Residue, then its C-alpha position, 0 to 999 in steps of 0.5 A: m550458499s549466499f543470502i540471495s541463493h537461500l532467499a531462492t531455494r525457500f521462494p522459487a518465485m525469487a529464483g530468476t532475480a537471484k541468479a540475475i543478482e548473482k550473476p549480473t549481466k548488466s552494470l549498474d549504468a544500465l539497470g538504474s537506466d532500464i529502471m527510472h524508463l519502466r518507472f516513466q513507463y507506470w505512471y504514464r500508463y496509470l496517469t493515462t488509463y484512469g479514466e479506465t479505473i474509474a469506470k471499473a469502480k463505479p459499479q462496486f460504488a453502486s452496490f456499497k450504495e445500495k447496501v448502505m441505503n438498505p442496511a436491514e439486508l447486510t450479512y453477518r459477514e459483510v457487517a464483520v468486515g466492516a467493523v474490521c475496515g473500519l477499526q484498521v482504519y482507525g488504528a492507522f488514524t491514532v496512530g498517524t496522530m501519535l507520531g504528529r504530537k510525539s506522544i502516544i498521551g496528549y501533547n508534550e508542552g515542553k517549556k511555556a513561553h515567556h509573552 
């Protein structure tokens, strides 16, 4: 049993994809062309529906703003979710900082330049 067949048995939603991989009906050039067309379609639809996305986000932002303006009405669950999200953002920032410095603690000083 190939890896793809095994994957299809473990994840039934992948069965159609696994079948198409094992017995391809398109050349790689045709597949690449389809991917480029779909990628263009995705970005076109993404950019042209941006206004709709913003319009849908406005009520959610209004709800968030109302909760922030009235912190006494927050539930413990909302506080916990906010704390977890805050910790995740802080963790991502910290990891990014470490990668940028190329060091876990402090900056690598290396050789000091003579002026």
